[in-house]
Every structure is written in C-alpha cells, then in structure tokens.
SEMAR-356255 format. One record per residue (C-alpha): residue number from 0; residue in one letter; x, y, z. Coordinates in Angstrom, 3 decimals, decimal comma, always signed. Layout:
N
ATOM  nr rest     east    north       up
ATOM NUM    A        X        Y        Z
...
//
This chain:
74
ATOM  nr rest     east    north       up
ATOM   0    M +104,886 +127,967 +101,095
ATOM   1    N +106,636 +124,966 +102,409
ATOM   2    R +109,642 +122,972  +99,761
ATOM   3    A +106,924 +120,060  +98,843
ATOM   4    E +104,608 +122,409  +97,363
ATOM   5    H +106,612 +124,998  +95,928
ATOM   6    L +108,487 +121,982  +93,862
ATOM   7    R +105,036 +120,826  +92,964
ATOM   8    W +103,951 +123,929  +92,082
ATOM   9    A +107,274 +124,669  +90,073
ATOM  10    K +106,920 +120,970  +88,376
ATOM  11    D +102,701 +121,617  +87,536
ATOM  12    R +104,198 +125,015  +85,450
ATOM  13    A +106,955 +123,555  +83,786
ATOM  14    N +104,566 +120,623  +82,453
ATOM  15    E +102,579 +123,283  +81,178
ATOM  16    H +105,887 +123,843  +78,643
ATOM  17    A +106,332 +120,243  +78,492
ATOM  18    D +103,026 +119,028  +77,394
ATOM  19    Q +102,584 +122,134  +74,662
ATOM  20    G +106,071 +120,564  +73,116
ATOM  21    D +108,138 +123,803  +74,446
ATOM  22    G +111,008 +122,274  +76,110
ATOM  23    A +113,234 +124,465  +76,118
ATOM  24    S +110,708 +127,211  +78,394
ATOM  25    A +109,397 +123,513  +80,467
ATOM  26    I +113,677 +124,396  +80,990
ATOM  27    A +113,666 +128,109  +82,208
ATOM  28    S +110,538 +127,892  +83,870
ATOM  29    L +111,641 +125,181  +86,080
ATOM  30    R +115,173 +126,483  +86,765
ATOM  31    S +113,437 +129,838  +87,546
ATOM  32    D +111,448 +127,994  +90,515
ATOM  33    L +113,122 +126,276  +92,108
ATOM  34    G +116,003 +129,776  +92,459
ATOM  35    K +112,719 +130,904  +94,317
ATOM  36    H +112,710 +129,105  +97,520
ATOM  37    P +115,516 +128,503  +99,241
ATOM  38    D +114,750 +124,410  +99,496
ATOM  39    T +115,194 +124,051  +96,064
ATOM  40    A +117,625 +126,564  +94,995
ATOM  41    G +120,122 +123,825  +95,372
ATOM  42    L +118,142 +121,906  +92,852
ATOM  43    C +118,908 +124,523  +89,704
ATOM  44    D +122,241 +122,981  +89,384
ATOM  45    V +120,687 +120,192  +88,442
ATOM  46    V +119,061 +122,392  +85,978
ATOM  47    D +121,705 +123,737  +84,621
ATOM  48    G +123,934 +120,593  +84,589
ATOM  49    L +122,347 +118,183  +83,568
ATOM  50    M +118,405 +119,816  +81,772
ATOM  51    F +120,059 +121,475  +79,693
ATOM  52    P +123,128 +119,369  +78,272
ATOM  53    L +120,556 +117,086  +77,954
ATOM  54    M +118,119 +119,407  +76,119
ATOM  55    L +120,686 +120,719  +73,757
ATOM  56    G +121,439 +117,186  +72,380
ATOM  57    G +117,798 +116,383  +71,698
ATOM  58    H +117,439 +113,684  +74,448
ATOM  59    L +114,527 +115,342  +76,122
ATOM  60    S +112,410 +116,536  +73,217
ATOM  61    D +109,177 +114,889  +73,399
ATOM  62    P +106,927 +116,320  +76,392
ATOM  63    A +106,449 +112,826  +78,017
ATOM  64    E +109,918 +111,943  +78,437
ATOM  65    L +110,618 +115,963  +79,365
ATOM  66    R +107,747 +115,473  +81,769
ATOM  67    K +109,678 +112,258  +83,562
ATOM  68    F +112,521 +114,029  +84,150
ATOM  69    I +110,801 +116,834  +85,360
ATOM  70    E +108,592 +114,734  +87,980
ATOM  71    G +111,441 +112,600  +89,081
ATOM  72    F +113,005 +116,081  +91,225
ATOM  73    N +112,924 +115,436  +94,123
//
C-alpha cells in the first residue's frame, strides 16, 4: 500500500468513529493507523501535539468539525 492509499484508509477508519460521535476513538484510530506506515508515521506528532489538545479543549466535539480536521491531513 502506498502512502496515499494508507492515508485514505486511516482517514476512512477515523471518520467512521467521528460520524458516530466518538471523537476520542476517531483520534486514537487515526494516530494508531498513521503510525503503521513509514511514510505517515511522522503525522503522529501532529495528532499528539494538536488534535488531542484541541479535542480536550472541546474544539473538535462536533462530528462534522472533526471530520473536516481529519480530512485536512496530507
């Protein structure tokens, strides 16, 4: 699986959780899946440094907002 395919897979899995209103699982899934590919592992730092604090602050509580954020990963 190339980087783009892996990233799409990780986003899709995270968005399933986001659509169910489970932000914590969406972020945990994304972080875990990104770490499974050498070309996306560096994005784990973004999840740790940005997504977790945003979620804890209530900024990603809306499923649509969380989905938009997840889709922004490149």
